[in-house]
C-alpha positions as CSV (number, residue, x, y, z in Angstrom):
1,M,69.8,39.4,108.6
2,T,70.7,38.8,105.3
3,E,73.1,35.7,103.7
4,S,76.4,35.3,102.3
5,P,78.2,32.7,100.1
6,Q,81.0,31.6,101.8
7,S,83.5,33.3,102.0
8,D,88.1,33.6,100.9
9,Q,89.8,32.3,103.6
10,P,91.0,35.0,106.1
11,S,92.7,37.8,105.7
12,N,94.3,39.4,109.1
13,D,95.8,41.7,106.8
14,W,95.6,45.2,109.1
15,T,95.7,47.4,106.6
16,G,92.7,47.6,105.0
17,L,90.8,48.1,108.9
18,A,93.7,50.7,109.3
19,L,92.1,52.6,106.4
20,L,88.8,52.3,107.3
21,I,89.3,53.5,111.1
22,G,91.6,56.7,109.6
23,A,88.7,57.7,107.3
24,I,86.2,57.4,110.7
25,V,89.4,59.9,112.6
26,A,89.4,61.6,109.3
27,L,85.8,62.5,108.7
28,G,86.1,64.0,112.5
29,L,88.5,66.0,111.2
30,L,87.1,67.6,108.0
31,A,83.9,67.4,109.1
32,S,83.2,67.0,112.6
33,W,83.1,65.1,115.9
34,Q,79.6,64.9,116.0
35,W,79.8,64.0,112.1
36,A,82.4,61.0,113.2
37,L,80.3,59.9,116.5
38,V,77.1,59.8,114.3
39,V,79.1,57.4,111.8
40,V,80.2,55.5,114.7
41,A,76.6,55.0,116.4
42,I,75.1,53.4,112.7
43,I,77.9,51.3,112.6
44,F,76.9,49.9,115.9
45,M,73.4,49.6,115.7
46,I,74.0,48.2,112.7
47,F,76.8,45.3,114.1
48,M,73.9,45.1,117.4
49,H,71.1,44.3,115.3
50,E,73.6,41.5,113.4
51,L,74.9,40.2,116.8
52,G,71.1,39.8,117.6
53,H,70.9,37.3,115.0
54,Y,74.5,35.8,116.1
55,M,73.9,35.1,119.7
56,T,70.4,33.8,119.4
57,A,71.4,31.3,117.2
58,K,74.8,30.1,119.3
59,A,71.6,30.2,121.9
60,T,70.1,27.4,119.9
61,G,72.2,25.4,118.6
62,M,72.8,26.6,115.1
63,K,75.9,27.3,112.6
64,V,77.2,30.8,112.3
65,T,79.8,30.1,109.6
66,E,79.8,34.5,108.8
67,F,79.9,37.8,110.7
68,F,80.9,41.2,108.7
69,I,80.9,44.7,108.6
70,G,80.0,45.9,106.1
71,F,79.9,44.3,102.1
72,G,81.6,43.0,99.1
73,P,86.0,43.3,99.4
74,R,87.2,41.6,103.1
75,L,88.9,44.2,104.7
76,W,90.3,42.9,107.6
77,S,89.3,39.4,109.0
78,F,90.1,36.8,111.2
79,R,88.9,33.4,112.3
80,R,87.1,31.3,115.5
81,G,86.3,28.0,115.4
82,E,83.5,28.0,113.0
83,T,83.0,31.6,112.7
84,E,85.0,33.9,110.4
85,Y,84.7,37.8,111.6
86,G,85.1,40.8,109.5
87,V,85.1,43.4,107.7
88,K,84.3,44.3,104.2
89,A,84.4,47.4,102.2
90,I,80.9,48.9,102.2
91,P,79.5,49.9,105.5
92,A,76.4,49.9,104.3
93,G,75.1,46.5,106.5
94,A,76.1,44.1,107.9
95,Y,75.7,39.8,108.0
96,V,75.3,36.8,109.7
97,R,75.2,33.3,107.9
98,I,73.6,31.2,109.4
99,I,73.1,27.6,107.7
100,G,69.9,25.8,105.7
101,M,68.5,28.9,106.5
102,N,65.6,27.3,103.4
103,N,65.8,24.9,101.3
104,L,68.4,25.6,98.4
105,D,71.0,25.9,100.8
106,D,73.2,23.3,100.4
107,V,74.5,22.1,103.1
108,P,76.8,19.1,104.9
109,S,75.1,16.1,106.0
110,G,76.9,16.5,109.1
111,D,75.2,19.7,109.7
112,E,72.0,19.2,108.5
113,D,70.6,19.5,112.5
114,R,71.7,22.5,113.2
115,A,70.7,24.1,110.2
116,Y,68.2,26.8,110.9
117,R,65.0,25.5,108.3
118,V,65.1,21.7,111.0
119,K,64.9,24.0,114.4
120,S,61.8,23.9,116.4
121,F,59.4,27.3,115.1
122,P,60.4,29.1,117.9
123,R,63.3,29.0,117.7
124,R,63.6,30.5,114.5
125,L,60.7,32.7,115.1
126,L,63.4,34.0,117.9
127,V,66.8,33.9,115.9
128,V,64.8,35.9,113.0
129,S,63.1,38.4,114.7
130,A,66.3,39.5,117.4
131,G,68.0,41.8,114.9
132,S,64.7,44.3,115.7
133,G,64.3,42.6,118.8
134,M,68.2,44.4,119.8
135,H,67.4,48.1,118.0
136,F,64.3,48.4,120.2
137,I,66.7,46.6,123.4
138,M,69.0,49.9,122.1
139,A,66.2,52.3,121.7
140,I,64.9,51.9,125.7
141,V,68.1,52.8,127.3
142,L,68.9,55.7,124.5
143,L,65.0,57.5,126.3
144,F,66.6,56.3,129.8
145,V,69.6,57.6,129.5
146,L,67.8,60.5,127.3
147,L,65.6,60.5,130.4
148,I,67.3,60.4,133.4
149,S,69.7,63.1,131.8
150,Y,67.7,65.6,131.1
151,G,64.5,64.9,132.4
152,V,60.8,66.0,131.1
153,G,59.3,68.6,130.9
154,R,56.8,70.5,133.8
155,D,52.6,69.9,133.6
156,D,52.5,73.3,134.1
157,G,53.8,74.4,130.7
158,A,56.8,76.5,132.9
159,W,59.7,77.9,130.6
160,T,63.0,80.3,130.4
161,I,64.7,81.7,127.9
162,R,67.4,79.8,125.9
163,S,68.6,82.5,123.2
164,V,67.6,85.8,122.1
165,S,67.7,87.0,118.9
166,D,70.1,89.5,117.8
167,A,68.6,93.6,117.0
168,S,65.6,91.6,117.9
169,A,62.5,93.1,121.1
170,A,64.3,90.8,124.0
171,A,68.2,92.5,122.7
172,A,67.1,95.8,123.2
173,L,65.5,95.0,126.5
174,D,68.8,93.3,127.6
175,L,67.8,89.9,128.6
176,E,70.0,86.7,128.7
177,V,69.5,83.5,128.8
178,G,67.8,82.3,132.1
179,D,65.9,85.4,132.4
180,E,61.4,84.6,132.9
181,I,59.0,86.2,130.6
182,V,56.1,87.1,133.2
183,S,53.5,89.5,131.2
184,V,53.4,91.4,127.9
185,D,50.6,94.2,127.1
186,G,49.2,93.4,130.3
187,I,48.4,89.4,129.4
188,E,50.5,87.2,131.9
189,I,52.0,85.0,129.9
190,D,51.7,80.3,131.0
191,D,53.8,79.2,128.1
192,F,55.9,79.2,125.6
193,G,53.2,78.9,122.4
194,Q,50.2,81.6,124.1
195,F,53.8,83.8,124.5
196,G,53.8,83.7,120.4
197,D,50.4,84.2,119.9
198,V,50.6,87.7,122.1
199,I,53.5,88.8,119.7
200,V,51.6,87.6,116.2
201,E,49.1,90.0,116.8
202,R,51.4,93.2,118.5
203,G,53.9,93.6,115.3
204,G,55.3,97.4,115.3
205,D,53.9,97.5,119.1
206,T,54.9,99.3,121.9
207,V,53.9,97.2,124.3
208,D,54.6,96.7,128.3
209,V,57.0,93.4,128.8
210,V,56.9,92.2,132.3
211,W,60.2,89.6,133.1
212,A,62.0,88.4,135.8
213,R,66.1,87.7,136.3
214,D,67.0,85.8,139.7
215,G,64.0,86.4,141.1
216,V,64.2,89.8,140.6
217,T,60.7,91.7,138.9
218,H,61.4,94.2,135.7
219,T,58.8,96.0,133.9
220,D,59.8,97.7,130.5
221,Q,58.6,99.6,127.4
222,V,59.2,98.0,124.0
223,L,59.4,98.1,120.4
224,L,58.2,94.6,118.6
225,G,60.0,93.2,115.6
226,E,58.0,91.6,113.0
227,R,59.5,89.1,110.3
228,L,57.6,87.5,107.0
229,T,54.4,86.1,107.0
230,P,53.8,83.3,103.5
231,A,52.3,86.0,101.8
232,G,55.3,89.2,102.5
233,A,57.5,86.3,101.2
234,E,55.1,85.2,97.9
235,G,56.2,88.1,96.8
236,I,60.4,87.9,97.1
237,F,62.3,85.7,95.4
238,G,65.4,85.0,98.1
239,L,63.5,84.9,101.3
240,I,60.7,82.9,103.0
241,A,58.5,83.0,105.5
242,R,60.1,83.8,108.8
243,D,63.0,84.8,107.8
244,R,63.4,89.0,109.5
245,V,65.1,91.7,107.3
246,L,67.6,93.4,109.5
247,E,69.5,95.8,106.4
248,V,68.4,96.3,103.1
249,E,71.2,97.9,101.0
250,G,72.8,99.6,104.3
251,T,69.8,100.4,105.5
252,S,68.5,98.9,108.8
253,I,65.8,98.1,108.9
254,F,62.9,97.1,111.6
255,S,59.3,97.2,110.4
256,W,57.9,96.3,107.4
257,D,57.6,100.7,106.8
258,D,60.9,101.0,106.7
259,F,61.9,97.7,104.2
260,V,59.2,99.0,102.1
261,A,60.5,102.9,102.0
262,A,63.9,101.1,101.6
263,T,62.7,98.9,98.4
264,Q,59.5,100.2,96.5
265,D,61.7,101.8,93.9
266,R,63.9,99.2,93.6
267,I,61.5,97.2,92.0
268,G,62.8,94.2,90.8
269,E,66.2,95.0,91.3
270,P,68.2,92.3,92.9
271,L,69.7,93.8,96.5
272,S,71.9,92.6,99.3
273,V,69.8,92.0,102.6
274,I,71.2,90.7,105.9
275,V,68.5,88.8,107.7
276,D,67.8,86.8,110.6
277,P,66.4,83.9,108.3
278,A,64.0,81.5,109.8
279,L,65.1,77.5,111.4
280,E,68.8,79.3,112.0
281,P,70.3,80.9,114.7
282,T,72.9,84.0,113.6
283,P,72.5,86.8,110.6
284,R,74.0,86.3,107.4
285,V,73.6,88.5,104.3
286,L,71.6,87.4,100.5
287,D,72.9,88.8,97.4
288,G,70.7,88.4,94.9
289,V,67.3,89.0,96.8
290,I,64.4,90.7,94.2
291,V,61.6,92.0,95.1
292,N,58.8,91.5,92.8
293,E,55.5,92.7,95.1
294,L,55.2,94.4,98.2
295,A,51.9,92.8,100.1
296,T,50.0,95.5,102.5
297,E,51.4,95.1,106.4
298,E,49.0,93.4,107.5
299,V,49.8,90.6,106.0
300,A,52.7,90.5,105.0
301,T,53.8,90.6,108.6
302,T,53.2,89.3,112.3
303,G,55.1,90.5,115.5
304,F,58.7,89.5,116.1
305,F,60.1,89.1,119.8
306,G,63.1,87.7,119.3
307,V,63.7,84.6,122.5
308,S,63.5,80.8,122.3
309,Q,62.1,79.0,125.0
310,Q,64.5,76.3,127.8
311,P,61.5,74.4,128.9
312,S,61.5,74.2,133.0
313,R,61.8,70.7,133.1
314,E,61.6,67.7,136.3
315,S,64.2,65.0,136.9
316,L,63.2,61.4,136.8
317,G,64.1,58.2,139.4
318,L,65.3,55.5,137.8
319,F,61.7,54.2,137.7
320,S,59.8,56.3,137.0
321,G,62.3,56.7,134.3
322,A,62.1,53.2,133.4
323,T,58.6,53.5,133.1
324,R,58.5,57.0,130.9
325,S,61.1,55.2,128.4
326,V,58.9,52.0,127.8
327,D,55.9,54.9,127.5
328,A,58.1,57.1,125.4
329,F,59.2,53.6,123.0
330,G,55.2,51.8,122.4
331,S,54.3,55.6,121.3
332,L,57.8,56.1,118.5
333,T,57.3,53.2,117.2
334,K,53.2,53.2,116.5
335,Q,54.4,57.0,114.7
336,A,56.9,54.5,112.9
337,T,54.7,52.2,112.1
338,L,51.7,54.4,111.0
339,G,55.0,56.3,109.4
340,L,56.0,53.4,107.2
341,V,52.8,52.5,106.4
342,R,51.7,55.3,104.8
343,F,55.7,56.3,103.3
344,F,54.0,53.6,100.5
345,T,50.7,54.2,99.7
346,P,50.8,55.7,95.9
347,G,50.5,59.3,97.5
348,T,53.6,59.1,99.3
349,L,55.7,57.5,97.4
350,S,54.3,60.0,94.4
351,N,55.1,63.3,96.6
352,F,58.6,61.6,97.0
353,L,59.8,60.9,93.6
354,T,57.9,64.3,93.0
355,D,59.9,66.9,95.7
356,T,63.0,64.7,94.8
357,I,63.0,65.4,90.8
358,D,62.6,68.9,92.4
359,G,64.7,69.3,94.2
360,G,66.9,68.5,92.4
361,T,65.7,70.6,89.3
362,D,65.5,73.2,92.3
363,A,68.8,73.3,92.5
364,A,70.4,72.8,89.7
365,S,68.9,76.0,88.1
366,T,69.3,78.2,91.5
367,Q,69.2,82.0,89.6
368,S,71.7,83.8,91.7
369,A,73.6,83.3,94.8
370,V,71.1,83.3,97.3
371,A,72.3,79.8,98.3
372,Q,70.3,76.8,98.0
373,D,69.9,75.3,101.7
374,R,67.0,78.9,101.4
375,E,64.6,76.5,99.3
376,V,65.3,73.2,102.1
377,A,64.0,75.1,105.0
378,S,61.2,77.1,103.0
379,R,60.0,73.5,102.0
380,S,59.9,72.3,106.0
381,L,57.6,75.3,106.8
382,D,55.0,73.9,104.0
383,G,51.6,72.8,105.8
384,R,52.9,69.7,103.6
385,N,56.5,69.3,104.4
386,P,57.7,67.1,102.4
387,D,60.7,66.1,104.6
388,E,57.2,64.1,105.8
389,D,57.3,62.0,102.9
390,R,61.3,60.7,102.6
391,I,63.9,58.0,104.0
392,L,66.3,59.2,104.7
393,S,69.8,56.7,103.5
394,I,72.2,56.3,105.6
395,Y,74.3,59.5,104.8
396,G,71.4,61.2,105.2
397,A,70.7,60.1,108.9
398,A,74.3,60.5,109.6
399,R,73.6,64.3,107.7
400,A,70.4,64.6,109.6
401,G,72.1,63.0,113.7
402,A,75.5,65.6,112.7
403,S,73.1,68.5,113.1
404,V,71.7,68.7,116.6
405,D,73.0,68.5,120.2
406,F,73.6,65.5,121.8
407,E,70.3,65.8,123.5
408,G,68.4,65.6,119.8
409,L,71.0,63.8,119.3
410,L,70.2,60.5,122.1
411,F,66.4,61.0,120.7
412,F,67.4,61.1,116.9
413,L,69.3,57.6,117.9
414,A,66.4,56.3,119.7
415,A,64.4,57.0,116.9
416,L,66.2,55.7,114.4
417,N,66.5,52.3,116.2
418,I,62.9,52.2,116.8
419,F,62.3,52.8,112.6
420,V,64.8,50.7,111.2
421,G,63.8,47.8,113.9
422,V,60.1,48.3,112.6
423,F,61.0,48.4,108.9
424,N,63.1,44.9,109.5
425,L,59.6,43.1,110.7
426,V,58.0,44.1,107.0
427,P,56.7,41.0,106.1
428,L,58.3,40.5,102.5
429,P,61.4,38.7,101.6
430,P,64.5,39.8,102.1
431,L,63.5,41.3,105.2
432,D,63.7,40.0,108.2
433,G,60.0,40.5,108.7
434,G,60.0,38.0,105.2
435,H,61.9,34.8,107.7
436,V,59.0,35.4,109.7
437,A,55.7,35.6,108.0
438,V,57.6,32.3,106.7
439,A,58.1,30.4,109.4
440,I,54.6,31.2,110.3
441,Y,53.4,30.4,107.3
442,E,55.1,26.9,107.6
443,R,54.3,27.0,111.2
444,V,50.8,27.5,110.5
445,R,50.5,25.1,107.9
446,S,52.0,22.7,109.4
447,I,49.1,22.2,112.0
448,G,47.3,18.5,112.3
449,G,49.8,17.1,110.1
450,R,53.1,16.8,108.5
451,R,55.5,19.5,109.0
452,H,55.7,22.0,105.2
453,E,58.4,23.8,104.2
454,V,58.6,26.9,102.0
455,D,59.4,26.5,98.6
456,Y,62.2,29.5,98.5
457,A,62.2,28.8,94.6
458,K,58.7,30.2,94.0
459,L,59.8,33.7,97.1
460,L,63.3,34.0,94.3
461,P,61.2,35.8,91.9
462,L,59.5,38.5,95.2
463,T,62.5,38.3,97.0
464,Y,64.4,40.1,93.5
465,T,61.4,42.3,93.3
466,V,61.2,43.9,97.0
467,F,65.5,43.7,96.7
468,A,64.6,46.1,93.8
469,V,62.2,48.8,94.7
470,L,64.4,48.9,98.5
471,M,67.2,49.4,96.0
472,T,65.6,52.1,94.2
473,I,64.4,53.4,96.6
474,G,67.6,54.3,98.4
475,M,69.1,55.3,95.7
476,I,66.4,58.0,94.8
477,A,67.2,59.2,98.9
478,L,70.2,59.2,98.5
479,F,70.5,61.6,95.7
480,R,68.1,63.7,97.5
481,D,69.9,63.2,101.2
482,I,72.9,64.9,99.2
483,I,70.7,67.5,97.1
484,D,68.0,68.3,99.8
485,P,69.1,67.5,102.8
486,V,67.0,67.1,105.3
487,D,66.5,69.8,108.5
488,I,65.9,67.8,111.6
489,G,67.2,71.0,114.3
């Protein structure tokens, strides 16, 4: 909830609003409709936040003079009663203006009884916390829809094949989506994690695989593939851990021995390599890959089978879905709170700044045609994932949300609502939590005596400092989201 000076007269010109809608449609046509969907969802989130403040202010007898989406020049507005509603040019937030939010706000004498500052403590607390409350309600609804629509994973860890990688052991067996792996090398498969452990240890080995399709069990032998470990990728510029090399300069590669044979006489030379890349769904050509050093096979690769999992799920009824959604909301709220506390520790803030600078340097100094996103993927596989030490800008959030399927988008929007709700309750002005803290402080100071009112003039230096810090972090986050987009897919 942000205060704003009284606006000029309402503008009934629809041109600005039409341009904004046109920009969203153009985004859908030029980028993707999921991009447009995410942008609309974020704008809706912002609207609902302010609607929470607006509805509770009206319900508690406060006077609301403005309700705007965005900041800057007015694009379009209209007046209904005592309130002006509209849209402004910069969709980076929203605000409602409630009169008398503090002692610095001049209020006409006839309206003083409708000012925020004269209302009771419960009413003020309700109004200033209602924005976060709306985020929390939206999060629970999204989680409920997600759980009802997609169900939950079974407790026994059962799974089927979701996708099959090209030129892999799974492809050699002609496995298909929906098939089930029963055993590998005589070891019965319990869950996907245990399956991965079995495969990792057997790279380059020929093993028996028992699998089932439509209730019919099949047994075949197959040679397991290999993909790079961090040690194997360390000596190869352009490749990262979990890459799987398929071809080097036209020569097909299936094992580490094949890769060594194709590259050992070309150390230090730029090579054209086809890889099945880490964290990407399809093979790609990388030009300019340079082998500087070849590790031994024992440390260079791990086993690779070539399937992803689709956890078997059980559907939920309305009651169990509601219960699970509240439980999930509590867990995510705890994670968001701990993550926010961790972010604002000196060490994490330092990492955030350092990783941003490093990302910018890496992006500006690419040495070949090897794509910049190789470095992005590499960082996401790092033991200390730099993406854990960051906050997304609105652009970054939209880009991240547009990179996942609809199920992932529902979860992402639920998590985003929770984070925004928690962040807004940080007890510092000008955030909503700052108003909450002031209301509580005034209430405590007023116990047993005359009502105490905080002098906001004394809070202005803190307010400006917090605003400057948040703006700086926001600009850094935007810069980083542009040069180093986060990958949540």
